[in-house]
N, C-alpha and C positions, 0 to 999 in steps of 0.2 A: 846710409842708415845714420839718424840726425842723434845728435847730444841727448836726445829727452829719449828717444828709443834704446838708444846703449844704456841710460839710466833706468827708464821701466824696466829693462830685462835684467840688469845686474838687481834691483829691490826685486823682482819678481823671486831672482837665484837665490838672492841671500833668504829671503822667506819661508822658501823651499828646503834649504838648508838647514833652517832654525826650526821649520817643524822636527824634520828628522832628526835634529841630534835631540828634541825634546822627547820623541819616542825612544832613541835609543838609550837615553837617560830616565825615561820608565822603566823599560825594559830591564836595565840594568839594577835599580835600586830593589827592583822585583824581586829578580836573582839573589840581590844579597838579603833580603827582607825570608825567603824562600829558603837560604841558607844556614840562618842564622834558627829559623823554625828548625831543621834538623838538627842544629847543632843541641838544642836545647833538648828535642824530643830526645837525644841520646845522652843526657845527663851533662852539658857544658854548656858553660856561661859564653854566649859568642865574643864578648869585648876580650875575655882573656886566650883566644882563637885566632886573633886578626893581628897582624903585626903593626906599630903604628900608622903607616901607610894604610890601613884597612885592608888588604890583601890576610886572604888564608894563612895561617903559621902551618902549613901544611905536614912538614916533620915532625913539629912537635903536635900538633893534631892527630898523626898515624901512630906516634906512640903512644899518646892517652889512649887512644881508640884499642890499642894492641895491650896495652896494661890493663884495660877496663877487663878484655873478654880472657885476660890471664884471673883476673879477678872472681869474674864469674865461674868460670871453670873451678875455680878451686871450691867455692860456696856450693856449687853440685857436688864437690865430691865428698863435701861436709854433708849435705843432706843426703847422698849415699847411705853414709853410713849411720846416721839417724835412723832412717827409715828401717837398715837392717837391728840397732839396737830395739825401736819400736815394734818388729815382728818378733824379736826372741820376749820379748817384756809380754807379748799376747797370751791372757792367761786363760784364751777359751779354747785353747787348742791344747787338751793335756797329753798330747800325744809327747814324748820325749821333754816332760819337765824337768825333771834335774837337770838333763843335758842343757837345757836354752836357759836353764837358771845358770850353771854355772859358765855358759859361753858367754853370757851376758858380762858375768863378774868381771870376765877375763878380758872381755872388750873395753868396759870401762876404766880396767885398771891402766890397759896399755893406751888408752886413745891418750892422755895427757902427754904423753911420753912418744908417742907415734905426732901428735900437731906440733910438738915444739922439733922434732928432727923433721918433720915435711916441710917448716916454714924456712928452717935454716936450709935443707937440702933449693927448695926455690930462690931462694935468697943469692945462695952460692951459684947456682946456676943461671942466674938475673932473668930469671920465671920466663925460661925458653922451656917450652913444655919437649920441644924433642931432646933437649939434652939433661931433665928430668926423668923422660923414660927411659934413654937409655941407661942412663946413671943405675935405678931402679932394674932396670935388665940383668947390667951387667953384678948386681949385689946379689940377684938370684941364681946366677950361672950363666943367664942366657946369654944373645949378647944381641 
């Protein structure tokens, strides 16, 4: 094999490797953009979810997702309470009118205090739903 043949072979190999590298770079950049799209869909700013080197800050991200889940569950509980109040305020059903009014008044009177206590319990338990559930069960006499 002559020097020209070796040179031609090396140039062809370099061209192949360069092309492969460009393809891999394009795939990598597409994956990064897709990941940023998912982060935005979850409500996170991608630049806040990455290290200085550009990798995902996975531990912090998973912690933020877990906290978001806790907040969504907490909001759902408040929505359930509001639905009960709406049902108690329903004036179209005349059955048990007096009792409904009394129950609604009791729920409203207790609600502010319950919210304060519930928030304090969540903070004390580190937003751990299992610990909160166990704490409530132990106070009710359950196990």
